[in-house]
C-alpha positions as MATLAB code, in Angstrom:
seq = 'MTEKLLSFDMMSLLDTDEAINEYLSQVLEDGDSDELLRALGYVAKARGMAMVAERSGLGRESLYKALKPGAKPRFDTVLKVIRALGVKLHAEAS';
ca = [
     134.398   80.426   98.097;
     133.137   80.386  101.673;
     132.101   83.304  103.795;
     132.690   83.433  107.510;
     129.640   84.405  109.521;
     129.867   86.381  112.721;
     128.149   85.039  115.792;
     125.044   86.911  116.881;
     124.689   87.886  120.529;
     121.133   89.011  121.271;
     122.002   90.009  124.836;
     124.387   92.689  123.570;
     121.432   94.458  121.918;
     119.366   94.445  125.111;
     121.413   97.070  126.890;
     118.687   99.664  127.556;
     115.165   99.613  128.953;
     113.903  100.971  125.634;
     115.522   98.136  123.669;
     114.075   95.548  126.051;
     110.608   97.136  125.893;
     110.612   97.195  122.097;
     111.904   93.629  121.833;
     109.359   92.177  124.268;
     106.515   94.197  122.726;
     107.323   92.803  119.292;
     107.558   89.237  120.596;
     104.235   89.575  122.426;
     102.590   90.980  119.310;
     103.821   88.009  117.267;
     102.067   85.680  119.734;
     104.548   82.772  119.735;
     104.802   81.350  123.271;
     108.140   79.614  122.637;
     109.576   82.863  121.320;
     108.291   84.714  124.390;
     110.099   82.241  126.662;
     113.261   82.619  124.580;
     112.957   86.420  124.729;
     112.460   86.425  128.501;
     115.543   84.221  128.754;
     117.598   86.675  126.689;
     116.414   89.598  128.790;
     117.101   87.693  132.031;
     120.629   86.913  130.840;
     121.159   90.535  129.781;
     119.994   91.796  133.178;
     121.791   89.058  135.103;
     120.303   85.641  135.746;
     121.409   85.685  139.405;
     119.570   88.967  140.006;
     116.426   87.667  138.276;
     116.576   84.459  140.313;
     116.893   86.400  143.555;
     114.077   88.846  142.755;
     111.730   86.138  141.477;
     112.405   83.695  144.299;
     113.277   80.988  141.768;
     116.510   79.047  141.491;
     118.831   79.720  138.552;
     118.485   76.134  137.321;
     114.713   76.468  137.431;
     114.892   79.706  135.456;
     117.020   78.189  132.721;
     114.618   75.245  132.440;
     111.487   77.408  132.508;
     112.733   79.852  129.868;
     113.919   77.436  127.223;
     111.792   76.945  124.109;
     109.468   73.981  124.436;
     109.201   74.392  128.202;
     105.746   74.637  129.679;
     106.263   76.810  132.763;
     103.350   77.688  134.985;
     101.833   81.097  134.343;
     102.777   82.270  137.829;
     106.413   81.405  137.062;
     106.308   83.573  133.939;
     104.727   86.408  135.943;
     107.441   86.137  138.609;
     110.108   86.445  135.924;
     108.364   89.393  134.269;
     108.072   91.198  137.612;
     111.694   90.404  138.498;
     112.754   91.958  135.191;
     110.841   95.131  136.047;
     108.575   94.741  133.033;
     104.896   95.719  132.997;
     102.406   94.117  130.638;
      99.522   96.200  129.282;
      96.275   95.065  127.696;
      94.830   97.002  124.802;
      91.686   96.328  122.782;
      92.385   95.773  119.110;
];
């Protein structure tokens, strides 16, 4: 007996600012840099990669390359993407 699995579309869950905030907060707390890049990629796709490219001043191809797991984008590239997404990072002592 085989069971058919449904495909999972992360972008469909990132339809509100609250959902995006919670998702990115959890990823940041986990501390996995590859997962952060993947998460930023999902959020960029959910918001519209063309819009993120325009606001960040980066090309779409460059964004796809920079946000894939295993990529080693420059920190300023990551900050440009975060700002283009309208996300603010906060530091908090633990």
